[in-house]
C-alpha positions as CSV (number, residue, x, y, z in Angstrom):
1,X,-93.3,26.9,-63.6
2,X,-96.7,27.1,-62.1
3,X,-98.3,30.6,-63.1
4,X,-99.2,31.2,-59.8
5,X,-95.4,31.1,-58.6
6,X,-95.1,33.1,-61.8
7,X,-97.6,35.6,-60.9
8,X,-95.3,35.9,-57.1
9,X,-92.1,36.2,-58.8
10,X,-93.4,38.9,-60.5
11,X,-95.2,40.1,-57.9
12,X,-92.4,40.1,-55.5
13,X,-89.9,42.2,-58.2
14,X,-92.2,44.7,-58.7
15,X,-92.1,45.2,-55.0
16,X,-88.1,45.2,-55.3
17,X,-88.7,47.7,-58.0
18,X,-90.8,50.2,-55.2
19,X,-88.6,48.9,-52.3
20,X,-85.7,50.3,-54.0
21,X,-87.1,53.9,-55.4
22,X,-88.8,54.4,-51.9
23,X,-85.4,53.9,-50.2
24,X,-83.4,56.2,-52.1
25,X,-85.7,58.2,-51.9
26,X,-85.4,58.3,-48.3
27,X,-81.8,57.9,-48.1
28,X,-81.4,61.8,-50.6
29,X,-84.2,63.3,-48.5
30,X,-84.0,61.6,-44.7
31,X,-87.5,62.8,-44.9
32,X,-91.1,61.1,-45.2
33,X,-92.1,62.5,-48.0
34,X,-95.5,61.8,-49.8
35,X,-93.5,60.1,-52.4
36,X,-91.1,57.9,-49.9
37,X,-94.2,56.6,-47.9
38,X,-95.7,55.9,-51.3
39,X,-93.3,53.8,-52.8
40,X,-92.7,51.8,-49.8
41,X,-96.4,51.5,-48.8
42,X,-97.1,49.9,-52.5
43,X,-93.7,47.9,-52.1
44,X,-95.3,46.6,-48.7
45,X,-98.7,45.6,-50.3
46,X,-97.0,44.0,-53.1
47,X,-94.6,42.1,-50.8
48,X,-97.6,40.9,-48.9
49,X,-99.3,39.5,-52.1
50,X,-96.0,38.3,-53.4
51,X,-95.8,36.2,-50.1
52,X,-99.3,35.5,-49.8
53,X,-98.7,33.3,-53.6
54,X,-95.8,31.9,-52.8
55,X,-97.8,30.4,-50.2
56,X,-100.4,28.7,-52.3
57,X,-98.2,27.9,-54.5
58,X,-96.3,25.3,-52.0
59,X,-99.6,24.3,-50.8
60,X,-99.1,26.3,-47.4
61,X,-97.2,27.6,-44.8
62,X,-94.0,26.2,-44.9
63,X,-91.1,27.0,-42.1
64,X,-88.1,26.6,-44.6
65,X,-85.0,28.7,-44.6
66,X,-86.4,30.8,-47.8
67,X,-89.6,31.1,-45.5
68,X,-87.7,32.3,-42.5
69,X,-85.7,34.8,-44.5
70,X,-88.8,36.0,-46.6
71,X,-91.2,36.2,-43.6
72,X,-88.9,38.1,-41.5
73,X,-87.4,40.3,-44.8
74,X,-91.1,41.4,-45.1
75,X,-91.4,42.3,-41.3
76,X,-88.8,44.5,-41.3
77,X,-90.1,46.6,-44.2
78,X,-93.5,46.6,-42.3
79,X,-91.9,48.2,-39.2
80,X,-89.6,50.2,-41.3
81,X,-93.1,51.1,-43.6
82,X,-94.7,51.7,-40.0
83,X,-92.3,53.8,-38.4
84,X,-91.9,56.1,-41.0
85,X,-95.9,56.8,-41.5
86,X,-95.9,57.1,-37.3
87,X,-92.9,59.3,-38.1
88,X,-94.9,62.0,-40.3
89,X,-98.4,61.7,-38.4
90,X,-96.1,63.2,-35.6
91,X,-93.2,65.1,-37.7
92,X,-94.4,65.9,-41.5
93,X,-91.5,66.4,-43.2
94,X,-89.0,67.0,-40.4
95,X,-85.8,65.5,-40.9
96,X,-85.9,61.1,-39.9
97,X,-83.9,60.7,-36.8
98,X,-80.2,58.8,-37.2
99,X,-81.6,55.6,-35.9
100,X,-84.9,55.5,-38.3
101,X,-82.3,56.5,-41.4
102,X,-80.2,54.0,-40.6
103,X,-82.9,51.2,-39.6
104,X,-84.4,51.6,-42.9
105,X,-81.2,51.1,-44.8
106,X,-80.2,48.1,-42.7
107,X,-84.1,46.5,-43.7
108,X,-83.9,47.1,-46.9
109,X,-80.5,46.2,-47.4
110,X,-82.3,42.3,-45.5
111,X,-84.7,42.3,-47.5
112,X,-82.4,42.8,-50.9
113,X,-80.7,39.9,-49.4
114,X,-83.3,37.6,-48.9
115,X,-85.3,38.5,-52.6
116,X,-81.4,37.4,-54.3
117,X,-80.8,34.2,-51.6
118,X,-84.3,33.5,-52.6
119,X,-83.7,33.4,-55.9
120,X,-80.5,31.5,-55.9
121,X,-82.6,29.0,-53.6
122,X,-85.5,28.5,-56.4
123,X,-83.0,28.7,-59.4
124,X,-80.6,25.3,-57.8
125,X,-84.0,23.3,-56.5
126,X,-84.8,24.2,-60.3
127,X,-80.9,22.9,-61.3
128,X,-81.1,19.9,-59.1
129,X,-84.2,18.7,-59.9
130,X,-83.9,18.8,-64.6
């Protein structure tokens, strides 16, 4: 496997771990604590890095089903992190509104589906190529 693609896979898996920790903390606390914001922001950072590495590894920006899933999942997490930071900047540790709490869960679920769908698509392509 291409070293850049391997770095992308490792980086996106790190993003998955950080998103998971942040989302589960947010779910249990229903607040935008420093840990929640920190884990989700770090996850977003590594997600952006992984996306950039995948674009480089594939030779450029591609609009494929895998690409569309990944870009839209990244966008949903960007919106989630932005909304959490906005909530915190206005209301600090006040409980999250139900709509924001629901959006955070939906964005995370969509991202996880995109992650595993992408992994399955890559594995299927590798198997077809062998």
